[in-house]
C-alpha positions in Angstrom: -54.8 -50.4 -55.9 -52.5 -47.1 -57.1 -50.9 -49.4 -60.2 -50.7 -46.7 -63.2 -51.8 -48.4 -66.6 -50.3 -46.7 -69.2 -54.4 -47.2 -71.4 -57.2 -47.0 -69.1 -60.5 -47.3 -70.1 -64.0 -46.6 -67.7 -67.5 -47.7 -68.2 -69.3 -45.0 -67.1 -73.0 -44.7 -65.5 -75.1 -41.9 -64.8 -73.3 -38.9 -62.2 -70.2 -37.0 -61.1 -68.5 -40.4 -60.3 -66.5 -41.4 -64.1 -65.9 -37.8 -64.2 -64.0 -36.9 -61.0 -62.2 -40.0 -61.8 -61.6 -39.1 -65.2 -59.8 -36.8 -63.7 -58.2 -38.3 -61.1 -56.6 -40.8 -63.5 -55.0 -37.8 -65.4 -53.7 -36.4 -61.8 -52.3 -39.4 -61.7 -50.6 -40.1 -64.8 -52.6 -41.8 -66.9 -52.0 -41.4 -70.0 -54.6 -42.3 -72.5 -58.8 -42.4 -71.5 -61.1 -44.5 -73.0 -64.9 -44.2 -72.3 -67.9 -46.9 -72.7 -70.4 -44.2 -72.7 -74.0 -45.3 -71.8 -77.1 -43.2 -73.8 -79.1 -41.6 -71.3 -76.7 -41.5 -68.4 -73.6 -40.6 -69.2 -72.8 -37.2 -68.6 -72.0 -35.5 -72.3 -69.2 -34.0 -69.8 -67.1 -37.1 -70.2 -65.9 -36.3 -73.6 -63.6 -33.2 -73.0 -61.9 -35.5 -69.9 -61.4 -38.7 -72.8 -59.3 -39.3 -76.0 -62.0 -41.5 -77.2 -65.9 -41.9 -76.1 -68.1 -44.9 -77.6 -71.9 -44.4 -76.6 -73.6 -47.6 -76.0 -76.6 -48.6 -74.7 -77.4 -51.2 -72.1 -76.7 -55.0 -72.7 -74.5 -54.0 -75.7 -71.7 -56.5 -74.1 -70.3 -57.2 -77.2 -69.8 -54.2 -78.4 -68.2 -53.4 -75.4 -65.8 -55.9 -75.9 -64.9 -54.6 -79.3 -64.2 -51.3 -78.5 -62.4 -51.9 -75.9 -60.0 -54.6 -77.6 -60.0 -52.0 -80.6 -58.7 -49.7 -77.7 -55.8 -51.8 -76.6 -57.5 -51.3 -73.0 -56.5 -54.1 -71.0 -58.0 -52.4 -67.5 -61.2 -50.7 -66.7 -63.3 -49.6 -64.2 -66.7 -49.4 -63.4 -68.3 -46.1 -62.3 -71.7 -44.6 -62.0 -75.1 -46.0 -61.9 -77.5 -47.0 -64.2 -80.9 -46.0 -63.5 -82.8 -48.8 -61.8 -85.9 -48.2 -64.1 -83.9 -48.9 -67.2 -82.4 -52.2 -66.1 -85.9 -53.4 -67.0 -87.0 -51.0 -70.1 -84.5 -49.7 -71.9 -82.0 -52.6 -72.0 -81.8 -54.5 -75.4 -79.7 -57.1 -74.7 -77.4 -58.8 -77.5 -76.4 -62.3 -77.9 -73.7 -62.2 -75.9 -75.6 -60.7 -72.9 -78.4 -63.1 -73.5 -76.1 -66.0 -72.9 -74.5 -64.7 -69.8 -78.0 -64.0 -68.5 -79.1 -67.5 -68.9 -76.4 -68.6 -67.5 -77.6 -67.2 -63.9 -79.2 -68.8 -61.3 -80.0 -65.6 -59.5 -79.9 -62.4 -60.5 -78.7 -59.2 -59.0 -76.5 -56.6 -59.3 -73.9 -58.8 -57.6 -74.5 -61.5 -60.1 -74.4 -59.9 -63.4 -72.1 -57.0 -62.8 -69.6 -60.6 -61.4 -70.7 -62.4 -64.6 -69.8 -59.4 -66.3 -66.7 -59.0 -64.9 -65.8 -62.9 -65.9 -67.1 -61.9 -69.2 -64.2 -59.3 -70.1 -61.4 -61.1 -68.2 -61.7 -63.8 -70.4 -61.3 -61.2 -73.1 -58.2 -59.6 -71.7 -60.0 -56.7 -70.0 -60.2 -57.0 -66.5 -62.1 -54.5 -64.1 -59.9 -53.2 -61.4 -60.9 -51.6 -57.8 -63.4 -49.2 -58.5 -61.2 -47.4 -55.6 -58.3 -47.4 -57.9 -57.1 -43.5 -58.1 -59.6 -42.3 -55.8 -57.6 -43.0 -52.5 -58.2 -38.9 -51.5 -61.5 -38.7 -51.6 -62.4 -42.2 -49.7 -64.1 -41.7 -46.3 -61.3 -41.8 -42.9 -62.3 -42.6 -39.8 -63.7 -40.5 -36.7 -64.7 -37.4 -37.1 -64.5 -35.5 -40.4 -66.1 -32.3 -40.8 -66.1 -30.1 -37.6 -69.1 -31.0 -35.5 -68.9 -33.6 -33.6 -71.9 -36.5 -32.7 -73.7 -35.8 -29.8 -73.7 -39.2 -27.2 -77.3 -40.2 -29.0 -75.8 -40.0 -32.6 -72.9 -42.1 -31.7 -74.8 -44.3 -30.9 -77.6 -44.4 -34.1 -74.7 -44.2 -35.8 -73.5 -47.2 -34.2 -76.7 -49.4 -34.4 -77.3 -47.6 -38.0 -74.1 -49.8 -38.7 -74.8 -53.0 -37.7 -78.5 -53.0 -39.1 -76.8 -51.6 -42.6 -74.5 -54.6 -42.6 -76.7 -56.8 -42.0 -79.0 -55.3 -44.6 -76.7 -55.4 -47.0 -75.5 -59.3 -46.0 -78.7 -59.7 -47.6 -78.7 -58.0 -50.7 -81.2 -55.2 -50.3 -79.8 -52.5 -50.0 -76.4 -50.6 -47.9 -78.1 -47.7 -46.8 -80.5 -47.3 -43.7 -82.3 -44.4 -42.0 -81.9 -44.5 -37.6 -83.1 -42.5 -35.0 -83.6 -43.2 -31.2 -81.9 -46.5 -31.6 -85.3 -47.4 -34.7 -84.8 -48.6 -38.0 -86.5 -45.7 -40.0 -86.1 -47.0 -43.6 -84.0 -49.4 -45.4 -83.1 -48.5 -48.7 -84.4 -51.1 -51.7 -84.6 -51.4 -55.2 -85.0 -47.1 -55.2 -81.5 -46.3 -54.0 -80.1 -44.6 -51.5 -82.1 -40.8 -51.6 -85.3 -42.2 -51.8 -85.2 -44.0 -48.9 -83.0 -41.4 -46.6 -86.3 -39.1 -48.1 -88.5 -42.4 -46.5 -87.0 -41.9 -43.6 -85.9 -38.3 -42.7 -90.1 -38.5 -44.0 -91.3 -40.9 -41.0 -88.8 -39.1 -38.7 -89.7 -35.5 -39.0 -85.5 -34.6 -38.6 -82.7 -35.3 -36.9 -82.7 -38.9 -38.0 -78.8 -40.7 -39.1 -77.9 -42.2 -42.2 -75.8 -44.9 -42.2 -74.3 -46.1 -45.4 -71.9 -49.2 -45.2 -70.1 -51.7 -47.9 -71.6 -55.1 -48.2 -69.6 -58.1 -45.5 -68.5 -59.9 -48.4 -68.2 -56.5 -51.3 -66.7 -57.2 -54.8 -64.8 -53.6 -54.9 -64.9 -53.8 -58.5 -68.2 -52.8 -58.7 -69.4 -52.6 -54.9 -67.9 -49.6 -53.6 -70.8 -47.3 -51.7 -70.3 -43.7 -53.4 -72.0 -40.6 -51.8 -71.9 -36.5 -53.4 -73.4 -33.2 -53.1 -76.9 -34.4 -54.5 -76.5 -36.8 -51.3 -75.7 -33.6 -49.2 -79.3 -32.4 -50.6 -81.4 -34.7 -50.1 -80.1 -35.1 -46.6 -80.6 -31.0 -46.2 -84.3 -32.0 -47.5 -84.7 -34.2 -44.9 -82.9 -31.6 -41.8 -80.6 -35.0 -41.6 -78.3 -34.8 -38.3 -75.8 -37.4 -38.7 -74.1 -39.1 -41.7 -72.3 -42.6 -41.1 -70.1 -43.8 -43.9 -67.6 -46.7 -43.6 -64.3 -45.8 -43.2 -61.8 -46.5 -46.4 -65.0 -48.6 -48.2 -67.5 -45.2 -49.2 -66.3 -42.5 -52.4 -66.5 -38.7 -51.3 -67.1 -36.8 -54.2 -66.3 -33.5 -54.4 -64.6 -34.2 -51.1 -63.6 -30.6 -49.8 -66.8 -29.5 -51.3 -68.8 -31.3 -49.3 -67.9 -31.1 -45.9 -67.7 -27.8 -46.3 -71.3 -27.7 -47.3 -71.8 -30.3 -44.3 -70.4 -28.4 -41.8 -72.3 -25.2 -42.9 -75.7 -27.0 -42.6 -74.4 -28.4 -38.8 -74.4 -31.8 -40.2 -72.3 -35.1 -38.4 -70.2 -36.6 -40.6 -68.4 -40.1 -39.1 -65.8 -42.0 -40.8 -67.2 -45.6 -39.0 -64.7 -47.9 -38.8 -62.7 -51.2 -36.9 -62.1 -48.5 -34.3 -65.1 -45.9 -34.7 -68.2 -48.5 -34.1 
């Protein structure tokens, strides 16, 4: 997972993830970094960390391939999300993307991104594990901050983990909000942040949020991510605990994340084979 590529590409969505990945790749020794950035999504700050940036619209598959080939990039990572609404309103698919979509019997994130990965591979561009160069940011098993969970919170973490795994298996979402062994919210198309808000409102505070990967996740584009924005929403909702699947969840700005979590007395707990 930590093999070094001299020339490396990032398909960059919104948020901090592409920026932190670019920084980590440089730190690891990547000599040349090219970024495909999406108009209206990717932070302009990515320009400061890349050797080359090509701004594209969602759906411009051929241009993405042509750009990576022009840059002689053979390995790339998908980092950062696209605003859900933009996937319907602002997509301008080229002929290649239209053909790709037409060949799918079921259109969801897994099938679409999987087809994109296969198409890129046919052109000599391999999508690699999204955790590449991000190993130091991954959630670890057990208590990650200063605050330890109560017995009641442990039960909610365990219950939330089981429910979230089942919900994600059904390809509905990867986050649930629970309290006293009751499911308050399940993530849908609206995303993690809105699911947390809904659950916090119903639970009137002190609920537990659990975020996991899909049981048969594809690490090239299906790795759960949390960051400081997530933490602010947890604070707004007076959330008691956050459970993250260990080894599979990226924690952006990890040190600052845990420092702030400690300040707001939030339990941050890594769930894995030995801690469920």
